[in-house]
N, C-alpha and C positions, 0 to 999 in steps of 0.2 A: 626623754622620758621623765616622769615625776621622780623625785628622790625616794627610792623604795623604803628607806629607813624612816622617813617622815610620814609617808601616807600609809604605811603598814598599820598604824593605829586604827585606821577605819575598819580593818578586818576584825577588830575586837568588838565591834558593835553588833548587837542582835538586831538585824535589819528589819525583821518582821515587826518587832516592837517599835523600832525607830520610826518606821513608815506609818504605823497606825498612830503613834504620838503626833507626828506631823499633821495628819488628818484632823485629829482631835483639836490640836492647838489652833490650827487655821480656822476650823469651823467655829470655834468659840470667838476667835478674833473678828471673823467676818460678821458676827452677830452684834458687834459694837458699832453703832452708827456714828461714823466720824466723817460724814459728808461735809465737804468744804465748798461753799459756805453752809453753816457757820463754822464747822471744824469740830469742836468739842473733843479735842484729842486727849484731854486729861483722862477720860475713861479708858481709852486705849493704853495710855501710859501707866495707869494704875494696874491694868491687867498684866502688862508686861513686867512691871515691877514685882508683882506677887510671884510670877513664874521664876524670874531670875534670882530673887532673894532666896528662894528654896534651894537653888543650886550653888549658893555661896558667892554670888557676884556682889561687888560693891555697887550700889544703885543710888542714883540721884535724879530727881525730877526738877525741871526748870520751867517755871510759868513765864510765858512771853505775852500773855493777854488773859483776861478772865476766862476760865474754863479751857484754856489752851496750853499745853505743856509739851516739852521735850523730855526724853529719858536718855540718860547716859549710864551704862553699866560696864564695869571693868573686870576682866579676869586677869589677875596679875601673874606675871612670870616671876619665878623665884630667882632667876639668873638672867635678867634681860641683857641682850647684846645689841639690840636694834630698837628704834623707836616703835611705838604701838601701831598696830593695824586696826583701822576702823572698818566695821561692818555697818553700813547705814541704810535705813529705809525711812519712808515717810508714813506716819500713822494716818494722815487724812486721805480721804478718797474723793473722787469726783462725785457729783450729785447723780441721782438716778430717778427715772420716771417709773414707779412701780406698776402702773397699768400696762406698760409695754413689755413687762418681764413675764416669763413662764413661771417662775418662782419668785417670791419676795426677795428684794435685793439685799436684805439683811437677815436672811433666814439661816445662812451657814449650812443649808441643806446638803446632804450627801445623797445623790439619787441612786437609783438601782444600777445605773451604768457606771457609777463610781466618780461622777463629776461633783465637785464642791461648787456650790452656787453662791454668789454674793458680790456686791460692789467692792472692789479691791482684791479680788481673787488673782488677778494678773497684775494690777497696778495699785499698790505693790505689796499687799500684805503676805502673799505667798513667798515673795523674795525675802521679806522680813523674817518670816517663820524659819526658812531654811538657813538663814544667817544665824538667827538666835540659837536654833537647836544645834547647829555646828559648834557654836561656842559652848553650849551646854554639854555636848559630848566631849569636848576638850576637858572640861571640868570633871565630868564623871570618870573619864579614863585616866585622870591625873597626868595628862600629857605634859612632858617637860617642854616649856615654851622658851623660845629665845626673844620673844617680845610679848608685851601685853596685847590682849585682844579686847577691843572696846566696842560695845554695841551702842550705836547712836540712832535713836528713833525720834524723828522730828515732825512738827506740825506745819501746816500751811504751805506744803510744796505746790499743791494744785492752783493756788491763787497768787500768792505774793512772796513765797520763800521766806515767810516771817520767821519760822522756827529756826532754820539754819542761819539766817542772818543774826539772830539773837545769840546763838552759839558762837558764831564767828567774832562777833564784837565783844562778847563777855566771857567766854569760857574756853576758847580754842587753845590757848596757851596751856591750860591745865589738862585738856584732853590730850594734846601732844601728838596726834597721829601724823605721820608723814605720808602714809598710803591709805587709800580708802576704796572699798568696794561698794558700789551703789547700783541703781537701776541704769539701764541704757542698752545693753546688748541682750540679744535673745536668739534662740534658734527658731528659724521659720522655714517650713516646708513650702517650696514653690515660689520663694520671693524673687529669684532671678531666672530659674529654670524649673519647669513643672515637676520634675522628678528629683530635684536636688534640695537638700537641707543645707541651709547657710546659717552658721552660728557667728554672730558678730560680737566683738568686745569693743565697746566704745571707749575711745581714748580722748574724745572731744565731743562736745555738743555744738550745734550751730548756735550762733548768737541769736538773741531774740530782741527785735526792735518792734515795739508795739506803738502804733500811731493812731491818733484821731485826726482824720483829715476833714476839715470843715470847708464848706462853700458858703459864701455870702452872696446875696443877690437881692433883686427888687421883690418885696412882698406884694401880695395882691389876692384877687379872688380866683378861686379854683376854676371858674367858668372861662377864664381867659388865659390860654397858654402864652408864656413869655419866654423868649430865648435867653434873657438875662436873669431869669429866676435862679434862686439857689439850687433847687432840685435839678434844673436843667444843667447848670454848671457842674454839680456833682456827678451827674451821669456822664457828662463829656470828659471829665477828669478820669472817671473810673474806666471809661472806654479806652482812654490813652494808656492807662496802666495795664489793662487786660491785653492789649495789643503788643505789649512788651514781649520780646523773644528771650527764651532762656539761653544763657551762655554757659556751656559746661566748663567747670573748673575742677578737674580731677586731682585730688590731693595725692601726694606721693604714697602715703600710707595705704591708700585704698587699692593700689596695685598689688600689695601683699594679699589682700582678701580676694581680688580678682584672679591672682595666680592660683590661689587654693581652689577657687571655683573652677578655673580651667583644668586643673589637675583631675578634678572629679568628673567633669563633663566629658573631657576627651574630644577626639575628633578635630574638625576644623575650627569649630567654635572655641573649644578648649585651647587650641594653639594660639588663636587670637588673644584670648584672655591672659594667657601666660606671658604675652609680649607687651610691655607698656606702649611701645611705638605703634603696634598694630591696634591695640585698644583704642588709643587716641584717634587713630585713622579710621577704624572700621567699626568698632563696637560702641562708640558714643551714641549713635542713633538708637541702638537697642537699649542702652541704659536710660536714655531720655524717654523711651516708650513705656517705662513702668513707673507708676507714681513714687514708689519707695526708692528705687534707684535714682530716679530723676531728682528727688529731694536731697540725695547724697552728693550730687555733683553740681548743683545749681543754687544760687541765691533766690529764694522764693518770696513772692508777695501774694498774700491771700487776703481777700475781702471777707471779713467775718461778721459784719453787722452794720446797721443803719440806725439813724435816729434824727429827731428834729421836728417831725410832723406832729401837729396837734389835732386838727379837724380835716376831714377829707375835702372840704370846700375852701380851705384857707392855704395859700401859698406862703410858707414861712420865709423869713428873711435869712435864716441860717439853718443848714442841715449838715449832717456829718456821716462818715463811714469809718469804721475801725478797720485797720490794716495790720495783719500779723505777718511780719517780715523776718525770715530766718536767713542768717548770713553764714557763709563758710569762713573757716579760719583764713586770715589775711584780708578780709573785707571789712572795713570799718562801717560803723553806723553813719558816720559823716558821708561816706561814699554813697551809701544807699539813699540818704536824704537828698544828696546832690542829684542822683539819678532821678528820683521822684520829681524833684522841682524842674528838671529838664523836660521830663515826660509831660508834665502838666503846665508848662510855661505858656502855652497858648490859651489857657483858660483863666479868665480873671476871677478874683475873689477866693482863690484857693489858698489854704494855709495848713500847716502840720503842727500838731501838738505831740510831744514825746510822752507816752504813758510809762513805758519801761524800756531800758536800754542795757542789755547784757551782751557784751561782745564775746565772740568765741575764744575759749581758753583751751590749751592743748596740753595733755600729759604725754611724756615720752613713751614710745613703744620699745625702746632699748632699755627697759627697766626689769629687774628680776621678778617683781610682783606680776607685771603684765605677762612675762614669759611663763611664770607658773600657772597663771590662768589659762593661757592658751594650750600648754602642753597637757594639762588635766582634761580640758574640753576635748582635745584630739583623741586621748585615750578613751574617754567615756563615749564619744560619738564618732567612731572612726569612719562612718559613712558620710560625714558632713565636711563642708569646707568651713574652716575656722580662720578668722583673721580680724584686723582692725577696722572700725567703722566710724564714720562721722554720723553721730546721732542726729536725726533731723529735728527732734524735740529738744527741750531744755530741761535740765535736772538741777537739783540742789548742788551738784559737783561744781557748777559754774561759780558758785559763791566761794568755794573753798580752794579752787585752783590758784587764784591770785595770792593765797596765803602760803604758797609753796607745796600744797598737798597734790600728790600724784593720785588722781582719781580715775577709776576704771568702772565702766558699766558692764555687769555680767548678771544675767538671770538664767540659771542653768536648766532651762526648760526648752523643749522643742514643740512647737505648736503649728497647726495649719492656720491659714489666713482667716478662716471662718471664726475660729476662736479668738484670734487677735482683734476682730471687730468688736468684741465684747468690751475691750478696754475703752472706757469713756462711752461705750455704747450700751446696747441692751444685752441681757443674758450673759453677763460676765461669769466665767466659770473656768476651772482647771481640773484635769483628771487626777485622781489620787496616785495613779502610777507615775505621772509626770512629776508630781510633787515629791514622791518618794525617791525617784531617781535624782531629782534636783538636789534633795538633801545630801545624798551620797556624794554627788559631784562637788557641791559646795564644801562639804567637810574635807574632801581630799584637797581642794584648793587651799583651804585655810590651813590644813596641816602642812602642806608643802611651803606655805609662806611663813608660818609662825612656829612650827615645832622645831626643837633641837634635832640635830643629826645632819651630818654632811660627810659622806664617805665612811661612816662608821655604823655598825649595826647596833640598834637599840635592843636591849633585853626587855621584852614585854611580858610581864608576869601574868600567870593564868587568871589571877584576880587583879584586874587593872586598878582597883582602888587600894591595893595593899602596897605598902613599902614606898 
């Protein structure tokens, strides 16, 4: 259970006021167009700076490109006993196609059903708002802290991680966080079983190896098909890659989540999932049958784009395809490149160019911060299975883990799969009730991790700002 003398501070919050404030802050934040490209995160950083300075935070902004900024805001402990805790989110959002949306993607509209509409509502301005307001409530309640709490809002997560790379190279020693909460985990209804809510806390993200695979061949006229043309060779190589069979590699930590799922599901399926040996023998086919769970247990290769053609009647000498490869912990980029070269060995003229190479980094799950996250999620969502997850995507945490930072992904919201499709898709939105509940859960997690009190009762004054 959460430490009662730490999380009891949350009971001092006027939650009706706090939930409405979260809606108002997120609505305004969503109206700031920080689509990446081009980013323009400076406008978002300035908005957050005004909010946090009013609450007494020490705030600095750090430009890493014209019009592009990170923000760092610190709430200091008067008696620190542990290194700072960072609450991080990214200011930039994916691009949107307004003609495909029911409401404009930068309207910040709150509709009659209580949904907040806007690009970034899920990925990830809502997470940023509940992180920021959790820290704000620490300040308003004058909570005695055993560690500093630092808000870190970065740019360029969606494209090149440029914001966090700038902080890692130039400011991380001053920021000083050993632990970090970021995007990654989320509650999903029906992810593994139709009637089950699964809440994952990501302790690692799959590595990201992005490649440009080129094919060279004989150029010519489009009226004459040739087997040795670059397009023919590219298609042959892609066919070989698509014929590749997924090999399941279940991480030991995933059995913890599957055990929690099995406890909720019950019956024969539950018994299988509670047993690592039975899971390996019997449940792997079920895990491979769902795109999300398949991505958690396999190294994936996804063909994401093509180029090289100029005119429909001209056969170019070189064409290319982009490959997005996600690797599990323990699989190196060199391993994947070797596999690709083996798969395409029979096709002449094929070459690979590395665009990005981030290998998977792991944070420990036997860590007090991770344990605090899980126990508060279990109390808040007793109907859910909670446990560690390999995040199929990549986040800014991958840049900071090599610096010794223990980074965990937690978005304290539960959503169905229809809403999740709005992330990087159309009609992205979050319900105000989910946002408000997420704020309370996040505040309780941060209190558990950062507030003083361990086995002793805190005296909480009637007026939390007094004394």
